[in-house]
All heavy atoms as a GROMACS GRO file, in nm:
protein
  556
    1MET      N    1   1.135   5.846  14.163
    1MET     CA    2   1.051   5.765  14.249
    1MET      C    3   0.914   5.828  14.266
    1MET      O    4   0.812   5.761  14.262
    1MET     CB    5   1.118   5.746  14.385
    1MET     CG    6   1.029   5.668  14.482
    1MET     SD    7   1.098   5.645  14.645
    1MET     CE    8   1.044   5.792  14.726
    2GLN      N    9   0.910   5.958  14.284
    2GLN     CA   10   0.783   6.025  14.308
    2GLN      C   11   0.687   6.008  14.192
    2GLN      O   12   0.567   5.998  14.211
    2GLN     CB   13   0.806   6.173  14.336
    2GLN     CG   14   0.878   6.200  14.465
    2GLN     CD   15   0.911   6.346  14.483
    2GLN    OE1   16   0.893   6.426  14.392
    2GLN    NE2   17   0.959   6.381  14.600
    3THR      N   18   0.742   6.004  14.071
    3THR     CA   19   0.657   5.988  13.953
    3THR      C   20   0.582   5.855  13.959
    3THR      O   21   0.460   5.850  13.933
    3THR     CB   22   0.743   5.992  13.825
    3THR    OG1   23   0.812   6.116  13.821
    3THR    CG2   24   0.657   5.975  13.702
    4TRP      N   25   0.652   5.748  13.997
    4TRP     CA   26   0.588   5.616  14.000
    4TRP      C   27   0.484   5.607  14.112
    4TRP      O   28   0.382   5.540  14.097
    4TRP     CB   29   0.692   5.506  14.012
    4TRP     CG   30   0.779   5.501  13.891
    4TRP    CD1   31   0.912   5.527  13.885
    4TRP    CD2   32   0.737   5.472  13.757
    4TRP    NE1   33   0.955   5.515  13.755
    4TRP    CE2   34   0.852   5.482  13.674
    4TRP    CE3   35   0.616   5.440  13.699
    4TRP    CZ2   36   0.846   5.460  13.538
    4TRP    CZ3   37   0.610   5.418  13.562
    4TRP    CH2   38   0.724   5.428  13.483
    5VAL      N   39   0.510   5.675  14.221
    5VAL     CA   40   0.412   5.677  14.330
    5VAL      C   41   0.287   5.752  14.284
    5VAL      O   42   0.175   5.709  14.312
    5VAL     CB   43   0.472   5.740  14.457
    5VAL    CG1   44   0.366   5.760  14.564
    5VAL    CG2   45   0.586   5.656  14.510
    6LEU      N   46   0.306   5.860  14.212
    6LEU     CA   47   0.191   5.935  14.160
    6LEU      C   48   0.113   5.854  14.057
    6LEU      O   49  -0.010   5.860  14.051
    6LEU     CB   50   0.236   6.068  14.099
    6LEU     CG   51   0.284   6.172  14.200
    6LEU    CD1   52   0.337   6.296  14.127
    6LEU    CD2   53   0.173   6.210  14.296
    7VAL      N   54   0.184   5.776  13.976
    7VAL     CA   55   0.117   5.687  13.880
    7VAL      C   56   0.030   5.587  13.955
    7VAL      O   57  -0.088   5.566  13.922
    7VAL     CB   58   0.218   5.615  13.788
    7VAL    CG1   59   0.152   5.502  13.710
    7VAL    CG2   60   0.285   5.714  13.695
    8ALA      N   61   0.088   5.523  14.057
    8ALA     CA   62   0.013   5.424  14.136
    8ALA      C   63  -0.108   5.488  14.204
    8ALA      O   64  -0.217   5.430  14.206
    8ALA     CB   65   0.104   5.359  14.239
    9LEU      N   66  -0.088   5.607  14.259
    9LEU     CA   67  -0.199   5.677  14.324
    9LEU      C   68  -0.309   5.714  14.224
    9LEU      O   69  -0.428   5.698  14.253
    9LEU     CB   70  -0.148   5.802  14.395
    9LEU     CG   71  -0.249   5.881  14.475
    9LEU    CD1   72  -0.309   5.796  14.587
    9LEU    CD2   73  -0.185   6.006  14.533
   10SER      N   74  -0.269   5.758  14.107
   10SER     CA   75  -0.368   5.792  14.003
   10SER      C   76  -0.448   5.670  13.960
   10SER      O   77  -0.570   5.678  13.943
   10SER     CB   78  -0.297   5.853  13.882
   10SER     OG   79  -0.230   5.970  13.918
   11VAL      N   80  -0.379   5.558  13.943
   11VAL     CA   81  -0.448   5.434  13.905
   11VAL      C   82  -0.547   5.394  14.014
   11VAL      O   83  -0.660   5.354  13.986
   11VAL     CB   84  -0.346   5.321  13.877
   11VAL    CG1   85  -0.416   5.187  13.865
   11VAL    CG2   86  -0.266   5.351  13.752
   12PHE      N   87  -0.503   5.405  14.140
   12PHE     CA   88  -0.593   5.373  14.251
   12PHE      C   89  -0.720   5.459  14.247
   12PHE      O   90  -0.831   5.407  14.264
   12PHE     CB   91  -0.522   5.392  14.384
   12PHE     CG   92  -0.614   5.385  14.502
   12PHE    CD1   93  -0.662   5.262  14.546
   12PHE    CD2   94  -0.657   5.499  14.566
   12PHE    CE1   95  -0.750   5.255  14.654
   12PHE    CE2   96  -0.744   5.493  14.673
   12PHE     CZ   97  -0.790   5.370  14.718
   13VAL      N   98  -0.704   5.588  14.223
   13VAL     CA   99  -0.820   5.679  14.219
   13VAL      C  100  -0.914   5.641  14.105
   13VAL      O  101  -1.036   5.638  14.124
   13VAL     CB  102  -0.773   5.826  14.208
   13VAL    CG1  103  -0.888   5.918  14.176
   13VAL    CG2  104  -0.702   5.869  14.336
   14VAL      N  105  -0.858   5.609  13.990
   14VAL     CA  106  -0.941   5.568  13.875
   14VAL      C  107  -1.016   5.439  13.909
   14VAL      O  108  -1.136   5.426  13.882
   14VAL     CB  109  -0.856   5.551  13.748
   14VAL    CG1  110  -0.934   5.481  13.638
   14VAL    CG2  111  -0.806   5.686  13.701
   15GLN      N  112  -0.944   5.344  13.970
   15GLN     CA  113  -1.010   5.219  14.007
   15GLN      C  114  -1.123   5.244  14.106
   15GLN      O  115  -1.233   5.192  14.090
   15GLN     CB  116  -0.909   5.122  14.071
   15GLN     CG  117  -0.819   5.055  13.975
   15GLN     CD  118  -0.724   4.962  14.046
   15GLN    OE1  119  -0.660   5.000  14.144
   15GLN    NE2  120  -0.713   4.841  13.998
   16ARG      N  121  -1.093   5.321  14.208
   16ARG     CA  122  -1.188   5.340  14.318
   16ARG      C  123  -1.312   5.417  14.276
   16ARG      O  124  -1.424   5.385  14.317
   16ARG     CB  125  -1.117   5.413  14.434
   16ARG     CG  126  -1.204   5.449  14.550
   16ARG     CD  127  -1.259   5.324  14.618
   16ARG     NE  128  -1.346   5.357  14.727
   16ARG     CZ  129  -1.478   5.369  14.718
   16ARG    NH1  130  -1.537   5.351  14.603
   16ARG    NH2  131  -1.550   5.398  14.822
   17PHE      N  132  -1.295   5.521  14.195
   17PHE     CA  133  -1.407   5.609  14.167
   17PHE      C  134  -1.467   5.593  14.027
   17PHE      O  135  -1.571   5.651  14.000
   17PHE     CB  136  -1.365   5.755  14.190
   17PHE     CG  137  -1.331   5.782  14.334
   17PHE    CD1  138  -1.200   5.800  14.374
   17PHE    CD2  139  -1.430   5.786  14.430
   17PHE    CE1  140  -1.168   5.824  14.506
   17PHE    CE2  141  -1.400   5.809  14.563
   17PHE     CZ  142  -1.268   5.828  14.601
   18VAL      N  143  -1.402   5.516  13.940
   18VAL     CA  144  -1.457   5.496  13.806
   18VAL      C  145  -1.491   5.349  13.782
   18VAL      O  146  -1.606   5.315  13.750
   18VAL     CB  147  -1.358   5.547  13.698
   18VAL    CG1  148  -1.413   5.519  13.558
   18VAL    CG2  149  -1.330   5.695  13.716
   19VAL      N  150  -1.393   5.262  13.799
   19VAL     CA  151  -1.412   5.122  13.761
   19VAL      C  152  -1.494   5.045  13.865
   19VAL      O  153  -1.588   4.973  13.829
   19VAL     CB  154  -1.276   5.054  13.736
   19VAL    CG1  155  -1.294   4.907  13.700
   19VAL    CG2  156  -1.200   5.126  13.625
   20LEU      N  157  -1.458   5.056  13.992
   20LEU     CA  158  -1.529   4.978  14.094
   20LEU      C  159  -1.679   5.008  14.104
   20LEU      O  160  -1.757   4.913  14.119
   20LEU     CB  161  -1.461   4.994  14.230
   20LEU     CG  162  -1.332   4.915  14.247
   20LEU    CD1  163  -1.269   4.943  14.382
   20LEU    CD2  164  -1.354   4.767  14.229
   21PRO      N  165  -1.722   5.133  14.094
   21PRO     CA  166  -1.868   5.154  14.095
   21PRO      C  167  -1.939   5.086  13.978
   21PRO      O  168  -2.048   5.031  13.995
   21PRO     CB  169  -1.882   5.307  14.086
   21PRO     CG  170  -1.756   5.360  14.145
   21PRO     CD  171  -1.650   5.261  14.103
   22GLN      N  172  -1.876   5.086  13.862
   22GLN     CA  173  -1.936   5.019  13.747
   22GLN      C  174  -1.937   4.867  13.766
   22GLN      O  175  -2.035   4.801  13.732
   22GLN     CB  176  -1.861   5.056  13.620
   22GLN     CG  177  -1.878   5.201  13.581
   22GLN     CD  178  -1.798   5.237  13.456
   22GLN    OE1  179  -1.755   5.151  13.381
   22GLN    NE2  180  -1.777   5.366  13.436
   23LEU      N  181  -1.830   4.813  13.822
   23LEU     CA  182  -1.827   4.669  13.850
   23LEU      C  183  -1.932   4.632  13.954
   23LEU      O  184  -1.995   4.527  13.945
   23LEU     CB  185  -1.688   4.626  13.898
   23LEU     CG  186  -1.582   4.610  13.791
   23LEU    CD1  187  -1.447   4.580  13.855
   23LEU    CD2  188  -1.619   4.501  13.693
   24SER      N  189  -1.950   4.717  14.052
   24SER     CA  190  -2.051   4.692  14.154
   24SER      C  191  -2.191   4.690  14.094
   24SER      O  192  -2.275   4.607  14.129
   24SER     CB  193  -2.041   4.799  14.263
   24SER     OG  194  -2.136   4.776  14.363
   25GLU      N  195  -2.215   4.782  14.002
   25GLU     CA  196  -2.344   4.786  13.934
   25GLU      C  197  -2.367   4.658  13.853
   25GLU      O  198  -2.476   4.600  13.854
   25GLU     CB  199  -2.351   4.908  13.843
   25GLU     CG  200  -2.485   4.927  13.776
   25GLU     CD  201  -2.489   5.053  13.692
   25GLU    OE1  202  -2.436   5.157  13.736
   25GLU    OE2  203  -2.546   5.046  13.582
   26LEU      N  204  -2.263   4.613  13.783
   26LEU     CA  205  -2.275   4.488  13.707
   26LEU      C  206  -2.302   4.370  13.799
   26LEU      O  207  -2.383   4.282  13.768
   26LEU     CB  208  -2.148   4.463  13.626
   26LEU     CG  209  -2.126   4.550  13.504
   26LEU    CD1  210  -1.988   4.524  13.444
   26LEU    CD2  211  -2.234   4.525  13.400
   27THR      N  212  -2.236   4.368  13.914
   27THR     CA  213  -2.257   4.261  14.011
   27THR      C  214  -2.400   4.260  14.062
   27THR      O  215  -2.463   4.154  14.072
   27THR     CB  216  -2.159   4.276  14.130
   27THR    OG1  217  -2.026   4.275  14.080
   27THR    CG2  218  -2.176   4.165  14.231
   28ASP      N  219  -2.452   4.377  14.091
   28ASP     CA  220  -2.591   4.387  14.137
   28ASP      C  221  -2.688   4.336  14.030
   28ASP      O  222  -2.786   4.269  14.062
   28ASP     CB  223  -2.625   4.531  14.173
   28ASP     CG  224  -2.552   4.579  14.298
   28ASP    OD1  225  -2.502   4.494  14.374
   28ASP    OD2  226  -2.545   4.703  14.318
   29GLN      N  227  -2.658   4.365  13.904
   29GLN     CA  228  -2.744   4.318  13.796
   29GLN      C  229  -2.738   4.165  13.783
   29GLN      O  230  -2.841   4.102  13.760
   29GLN     CB  231  -2.704   4.384  13.664
   29GLN     CG  232  -2.737   4.532  13.658
   29GLN     CD  233  -2.687   4.598  13.531
   29GLN    OE1  234  -2.628   4.533  13.444
   29GLN    NE2  235  -2.710   4.728  13.519
   30VAL      N  236  -2.621   4.108  13.800
   30VAL     CA  237  -2.608   3.963  13.792
   30VAL      C  238  -2.683   3.898  13.908
   30VAL      O  239  -2.754   3.799  13.890
   30VAL     CB  240  -2.458   3.922  13.792
   30VAL    CG1  241  -2.443   3.772  13.814
   30VAL    CG2  242  -2.392   3.964  13.663
   31ILE      N  243  -2.670   3.954  14.028
   31ILE     CA  244  -2.740   3.900  14.144
   31ILE      C  245  -2.891   3.908  14.125
   31ILE      O  246  -2.964   3.818  14.165
   31ILE     CB  247  -2.696   3.974  14.272
   31ILE    CG1  248  -2.551   3.937  14.305
   31ILE    CG2  249  -2.787   3.941  14.389
   31ILE    CD1  250  -2.489   4.019  14.416
   32ALA      N  251  -2.937   4.015  14.060
   32ALA     CA  252  -3.080   4.032  14.035
   32ALA      C  253  -3.130   3.941  13.924
   32ALA      O  254  -3.250   3.932  13.900
   32ALA     CB  255  -3.110   4.178  14.001
   33GLY      N  256  -3.038   3.874  13.854
   33GLY     CA  257  -3.079   3.782  13.750
   33GLY      C  258  -3.094   3.845  13.614
   33GLY      O  259  -3.147   3.783  13.521
   34THR      N  260  -3.048   3.966  13.597
   34THR     CA  261  -3.055   4.033  13.468
   34THR      C  262  -2.950   3.976  13.374
   34THR      O  263  -2.834   3.960  13.411
   34THR     CB  264  -3.028   4.185  13.484
   34THR    OG1  265  -3.118   4.237  13.580
   34THR    CG2  266  -3.045   4.258  13.354
   35ALA      N  267  -2.995   3.941  13.255
   35ALA     CA  268  -2.901   3.888  13.155
   35ALA      C  269  -2.814   4.003  13.105
   35ALA      O  270  -2.863   4.109  13.069
   35ALA     CB  271  -2.978   3.826  13.040
   36LEU      N  272  -2.683   3.980  13.107
   36LEU     CA  273  -2.590   4.083  13.063
   36LEU      C  274  -2.509   4.035  12.944
   36LEU      O  275  -2.479   3.916  12.932
   36LEU     CB  276  -2.492   4.118  13.176
   36LEU     CG  277  -2.553   4.172  13.305
   36LEU    CD1  278  -2.446   4.181  13.412
   36LEU    CD2  279  -2.614   4.307  13.279
   37SER      N  280  -2.474   4.129  12.859
   37SER     CA  281  -2.380   4.094  12.753
   37SER      C  282  -2.240   4.095  12.813
   37SER      O  283  -2.219   4.143  12.924
   37SER     CB  284  -2.391   4.196  12.639
   37SER     OG  285  -2.359   4.325  12.687
   38GLY      N  286  -2.144   4.043  12.741
   38GLY     CA  287  -2.008   4.036  12.793
   38GLY      C  288  -1.952   4.174  12.824
   38GLY      O  289  -1.971   4.269  12.748
   39SER      N  290  -1.885   4.185  12.936
   39SER     CA  291  -1.825   4.311  12.976
   39SER      C  292  -1.674   4.292  12.988
   39SER      O  293  -1.627   4.193  13.045
   39SER     CB  294  -1.881   4.358  13.110
   39SER     OG  295  -1.807   4.468  13.157
   40LYS      N  296  -1.600   4.386  12.936
   40LYS     CA  297  -1.454   4.380  12.944
   40LYS      C  298  -1.402   4.463  13.061
   40LYS      O  299  -1.283   4.487  13.073
   40LYS     CB  300  -1.392   4.426  12.814
   40LYS     CG  301  -1.430   4.335  12.700
   40LYS     CD  302  -1.355   4.366  12.575
   40LYS     CE  303  -1.409   4.275  12.467
   40LYS     NZ  304  -1.314   4.228  12.376
   41LEU      N  305  -1.492   4.504  13.147
   41LEU     CA  306  -1.455   4.590  13.259
   41LEU      C  307  -1.361   4.518  13.356
   41LEU      O  308  -1.272   4.581  13.414
   41LEU     CB  309  -1.581   4.639  13.331
   41LEU     CG  310  -1.568   4.763  13.416
   41LEU    CD1  311  -1.506   4.877  13.337
   41LEU    CD2  312  -1.702   4.805  13.469
   42HIS      N  313  -1.378   4.388  13.371
   42HIS     CA  314  -1.287   4.313  13.459
   42HIS      C  315  -1.145   4.312  13.402
   42HIS      O  316  -1.048   4.320  13.478
   42HIS     CB  317  -1.336   4.170  13.480
   42HIS     CG  318  -1.451   4.161  13.574
   42HIS    ND1  319  -1.581   4.166  13.533
   42HIS    CD2  320  -1.454   4.151  13.710
   42HIS    CE1  321  -1.660   4.158  13.638
   42HIS    NE2  322  -1.586   4.149  13.747
   43LEU      N  323  -1.134   4.306  13.272
   43LEU     CA  324  -1.002   4.310  13.209
   43LEU      C  325  -0.937   4.447  13.228
   43LEU      O  326  -0.816   4.457  13.249
   43LEU     CB  327  -1.013   4.276  13.061
   43LEU     CG  328  -1.061   4.135  13.029
   43LEU    CD1  329  -1.075   4.115  12.878
   43LEU    CD2  330  -0.968   4.032  13.089
   44VAL      N  331  -1.018   4.552  13.224
   44VAL     CA  332  -0.967   4.687  13.251
   44VAL      C  333  -0.915   4.694  13.394
   44VAL      O  334  -0.806   4.747  13.420
   44VAL     CB  335  -1.076   4.793  13.226
   44VAL    CG1  336  -1.032   4.930  13.275
   44VAL    CG2  337  -1.113   4.798  13.079
   45PHE      N  338  -0.991   4.639  13.488
   45PHE     CA  339  -0.950   4.640  13.628
   45PHE      C  340  -0.819   4.564  13.646
   45PHE      O  341  -0.728   4.610  13.717
   45PHE     CB  342  -1.060   4.579  13.716
   45PHE     CG  343  -1.030   4.588  13.862
   45PHE    CD1  344  -1.056   4.705  13.932
   45PHE    CD2  345  -0.974   4.482  13.931
   45PHE    CE1  346  -1.027   4.716  14.067
   45PHE    CE2  347  -0.945   4.491  14.066
   45PHE     CZ  348  -0.972   4.608  14.134
   46ILE      N  349  -0.805   4.448  13.581
   46ILE     CA  350  -0.683   4.370  13.592
   46ILE      C  351  -0.564   4.445  13.532
   46ILE      O  352  -0.455   4.447  13.589
   46ILE     CB  353  -0.701   4.232  13.524
   46ILE    CG1  354  -0.801   4.149  13.603
   46ILE    CG2  355  -0.569   4.159  13.509
   46ILE    CD1  356  -0.848   4.024  13.532
   47ALA      N  357  -0.585   4.510  13.419
   47ALA     CA  358  -0.478   4.589  13.357
   47ALA      C  359  -0.435   4.703  13.449
   47ALA      O  360  -0.315   4.732  13.463
   47ALA     CB  361  -0.524   4.644  13.222
   48LEU      N  362  -0.531   4.767  13.513
   48LEU     CA  363  -0.498   4.875  13.607
   48LEU      C  364  -0.423   4.821  13.729
   48LEU      O  365  -0.329   4.884  13.778
   48LEU     CB  366  -0.624   4.949  13.650
   48LEU     CG  367  -0.689   5.037  13.543
   48LEU    CD1  368  -0.825   5.088  13.590
   48LEU    CD2  369  -0.598   5.152  13.507
   49GLU      N  370  -0.461   4.704  13.777
   49GLU     CA  371  -0.390   4.642  13.890
   49GLU      C  372  -0.246   4.612  13.851
   49GLU      O  373  -0.154   4.635  13.931
   49GLU     CB  374  -0.459   4.512  13.932
   49GLU     CG  375  -0.574   4.533  14.026
   49GLU     CD  376  -0.534   4.590  14.161
   49GLU    OE1  377  -0.446   4.533  14.228
   49GLU    OE2  378  -0.590   4.692  14.199
   50CYS      N  379  -0.224   4.560  13.732
   50CYS     CA  380  -0.088   4.530  13.686
   50CYS      C  381  -0.006   4.658  13.672
   50CYS      O  382   0.112   4.661  13.709
   50CYS     CB  383  -0.092   4.455  13.553
   50CYS     SG  384  -0.159   4.288  13.568
   51THR      N  385  -0.068   4.762  13.622
   51THR     CA  386   0.000   4.892  13.610
   51THR      C  387   0.038   4.945  13.748
   51THR      O  388   0.149   4.994  13.768
   51THR     CB  389  -0.091   4.993  13.537
   51THR    OG1  390  -0.125   4.940  13.409
   51THR    CG2  391  -0.023   5.127  13.521
   52LYS      N  392  -0.055   4.934  13.842
   52LYS     CA  393  -0.028   4.982  13.978
   52LYS      C  394   0.084   4.902  14.042
   52LYS      O  395   0.174   4.960  14.105
   52LYS     CB  396  -0.157   4.973  14.061
   52LYS     CG  397  -0.146   5.034  14.198
   52LYS     CD  398  -0.282   5.046  14.265
   52LYS     CE  399  -0.349   4.913  14.281
   52LYS     NZ  400  -0.475   4.918  14.354
   53LEU      N  401   0.084   4.771  14.024
   53LEU     CA  402   0.189   4.686  14.079
   53LEU      C  403   0.325   4.723  14.021
   53LEU      O  404   0.424   4.739  14.094
   53LEU     CB  405   0.159   4.539  14.051
   53LEU     CG  406   0.267   4.440  14.090
   53LEU    CD1  407   0.288   4.440  14.241
   53LEU    CD2  408   0.233   4.302  14.040
   54LEU      N  409   0.332   4.740  13.890
   54LEU     CA  410   0.457   4.777  13.825
   54LEU      C  411   0.507   4.913  13.875
   54LEU      O  412   0.626   4.929  13.903
   54LEU     CB  413   0.439   4.779  13.673
   54LEU     CG  414   0.562   4.814  13.591
   54LEU    CD1  415   0.672   4.710  13.614
   54LEU    CD2  416   0.527   4.822  13.445
   55ALA      N  417   0.418   5.009  13.887
   55ALA     CA  418   0.456   5.142  13.934
   55ALA      C  419   0.511   5.136  14.076
   55ALA      O  420   0.612   5.200  14.109
   55ALA     CB  421   0.338   5.238  13.926
   56LEU      N  422   0.446   5.057  14.163
   56LEU     CA  423   0.494   5.046  14.301
   56LEU      C  424   0.628   4.972  14.308
   56LEU      O  425   0.715   5.009  14.388
   56LEU     CB  426   0.389   4.976  14.387
   56LEU     CG  427   0.263   5.059  14.415
   56LEU    CD1  428   0.159   4.973  14.485
   56LEU    CD2  429   0.296   5.183  14.496
   57LEU      N  430   0.646   4.871  14.226
   57LEU     CA  431   0.774   4.801  14.223
   57LEU      C  432   0.887   4.892  14.173
   57LEU      O  433   0.998   4.892  14.227
   57LEU     CB  434   0.765   4.676  14.135
   57LEU     CG  435   0.683   4.560  14.192
   57LEU    CD1  436   0.669   4.449  14.089
   57LEU    CD2  437   0.746   4.507  14.320
   58LEU      N  438   0.858   4.972  14.072
   58LEU     CA  439   0.958   5.066  14.023
   58LEU      C  440   0.990   5.172  14.126
   58LEU      O  441   1.107   5.210  14.143
   58LEU     CB  442   0.910   5.129  13.892
   58LEU     CG  443   0.913   5.038  13.770
   58LEU    CD1  444   0.841   5.103  13.653
   58LEU    CD2  445   1.056   5.004  13.732
   59ALA      N  446   0.889   5.221  14.195
   59ALA     CA  447   0.913   5.321  14.300
   59ALA      C  448   0.999   5.262  14.411
   59ALA      O  449   1.092   5.327  14.460
   59ALA     CB  450   0.780   5.371  14.357
   60ALA      N  451   0.972   5.139  14.450
   60ALA     CA  452   1.051   5.074  14.554
   60ALA      C  453   1.194   5.050  14.508
   60ALA      O  454   1.289   5.074  14.584
   60ALA     CB  455   0.986   4.942  14.594
   61ALA      N  456   1.212   5.006  14.384
   61ALA     CA  457   1.346   4.982  14.332
   61ALA      C  458   1.426   5.111  14.325
   61ALA      O  459   1.544   5.115  14.363
   61ALA     CB  460   1.337   4.918  14.193
   62MET      N  461   1.361   5.219  14.282
   62MET     CA  462   1.430   5.347  14.274
   62MET      C  463   1.466   5.397  14.414
   62MET      O  464   1.572   5.457  14.433
   62MET     CB  465   1.346   5.448  14.197
   62MET     CG  466   1.336   5.416  14.050
   62MET     SD  467   1.244   5.537  13.958
   62MET     CE  468   1.364   5.669  13.954
   63ALA      N  469   1.380   5.372  14.510
   63ALA     CA  470   1.409   5.414  14.647
   63ALA      C  471   1.527   5.336  14.703
   63ALA      O  472   1.615   5.393  14.770
   63ALA     CB  473   1.286   5.395  14.735
   64LEU      N  474   1.533   5.207  14.673
   64LEU     CA  475   1.643   5.126  14.723
   64LEU      C  476   1.775   5.159  14.655
   64LEU      O  477   1.881   5.148  14.716
   64LEU     CB  478   1.611   4.977  14.704
   64LEU     CG  479   1.502   4.922  14.795
   64LEU    CD1  480   1.468   4.779  14.755
   64LEU    CD2  481   1.547   4.928  14.940
   65LEU      N  482   1.769   5.200  14.531
   65LEU     CA  483   1.890   5.232  14.455
   65LEU      C  484   1.931   5.378  14.466
   65LEU      O  485   2.034   5.417  14.411
   65LEU     CB  486   1.871   5.194  14.307
   65LEU     CG  487   1.847   5.045  14.282
   65LEU    CD1  488   1.817   5.022  14.134
   65LEU    CD2  489   1.965   4.963  14.327
   66SER      N  490   1.854   5.456  14.536
   66SER     CA  491   1.883   5.598  14.550
   66SER      C  492   2.014   5.619  14.625
   66SER      O  493   2.035   5.562  14.731
   66SER     CB  494   1.768   5.667  14.625
   66SER     OG  495   1.805   5.798  14.659
   67PRO      N  496   2.104   5.702  14.571
   67PRO     CA  497   2.230   5.727  14.641
   67PRO      C  498   2.209   5.791  14.778
   67PRO      O  499   2.287   5.772  14.869
   67PRO     CB  500   2.306   5.822  14.549
   67PRO     CG  501   2.228   5.833  14.425
   67PRO     CD  502   2.094   5.769  14.446
   68THR      N  503   2.102   5.866  14.794
   68THR     CA  504   2.073   5.930  14.922
   68THR      C  505   2.050   5.826  15.030
   68THR      O  506   2.098   5.841  15.141
   68THR     CB  507   1.947   6.019  14.910
   68THR    OG1  508   1.957   6.097  14.793
   68THR    CG2  509   1.932   6.107  15.030
   69LEU      N  510   1.979   5.720  14.996
   69LEU     CA  511   1.952   5.616  15.095
   69LEU      C  512   2.076   5.532  15.121
   69LEU      O  513   2.097   5.483  15.233
   69LEU     CB  514   1.838   5.529  15.049
   69LEU     CG  515   1.700   5.595  15.044
   69LEU    CD1  516   1.596   5.499  14.987
   69LEU    CD2  517   1.658   5.640  15.182
   70GLN      N  518   2.160   5.512  15.020
   70GLN     CA  519   2.277   5.426  15.037
   70GLN      C  520   2.384   5.493  15.124
   70GLN      O  521   2.451   5.428  15.202
   70GLN     CB  522   2.335   5.391  14.901
   70GLN     CG  523   2.246   5.297  14.822
   70GLN     CD  524   2.300   5.270  14.683
   70GLN    OE1  525   2.402   5.323  14.643
   70GLN    NE2  526   2.229   5.187  14.609
   71THR      N  527   2.401   5.624  15.110
   71THR     CA  528   2.504   5.692  15.188
   71THR      C  529   2.453   5.742  15.321
   71THR      O  530   2.531   5.775  15.408
   71THR     CB  531   2.559   5.813  15.108
   71THR    OG1  532   2.452   5.906  15.086
   71THR    CG2  533   2.621   5.770  14.977
   72GLY      N  534   2.324   5.752  15.335
   72GLY     CA  535   2.266   5.804  15.458
   72GLY      C  536   2.267   5.955  15.464
   72GLY      O  537   2.233   6.015  15.566
   73ARG      N  538   2.307   6.020  15.355
   73ARG     CA  539   2.310   6.168  15.351
   73ARG      C  540   2.188   6.219  15.277
   73ARG      O  541   2.140   6.159  15.183
   73ARG     CB  542   2.436   6.216  15.280
   73ARG     CG  543   2.560   6.178  15.353
   73ARG     CD  544   2.680   6.231  15.280
   73ARG     NE  545   2.801   6.184  15.344
   73ARG     CZ  546   2.919   6.192  15.292
   73ARG    NH1  547   2.934   6.246  15.174
   73ARG    NH2  548   3.022   6.147  15.358
   74ILE      N  549   2.144   6.333  15.319
   74ILE     CA  550   2.028   6.396  15.253
   74ILE      C  551   2.074   6.508  15.165
   74ILE      O  552   2.163   6.579  15.190
   74ILE     CB  553   1.927   6.446  15.357
   74ILE    CG1  554   1.873   6.328  15.434
   74ILE    CG2  555   1.816   6.524  15.291
   74ILE    CD1  556   1.777   6.363  15.545
   0.00000   0.00000   0.00000
């Protein structure tokens, strides 16, 4: 379970500090009226979101299926 949580956290950090600043810059350029060529950065962001969702779902499933949680023993 911890591995999947770390995957989700890593994806979040990449999104927050790498992808989102670049997307924000592209948005500012569009608002300013600058003509831009096609950017695949939104597709990267969507792929990272899907990866994060899958990692969180796997972490939750592993937590629910953990024998420690089912028996109540640590």
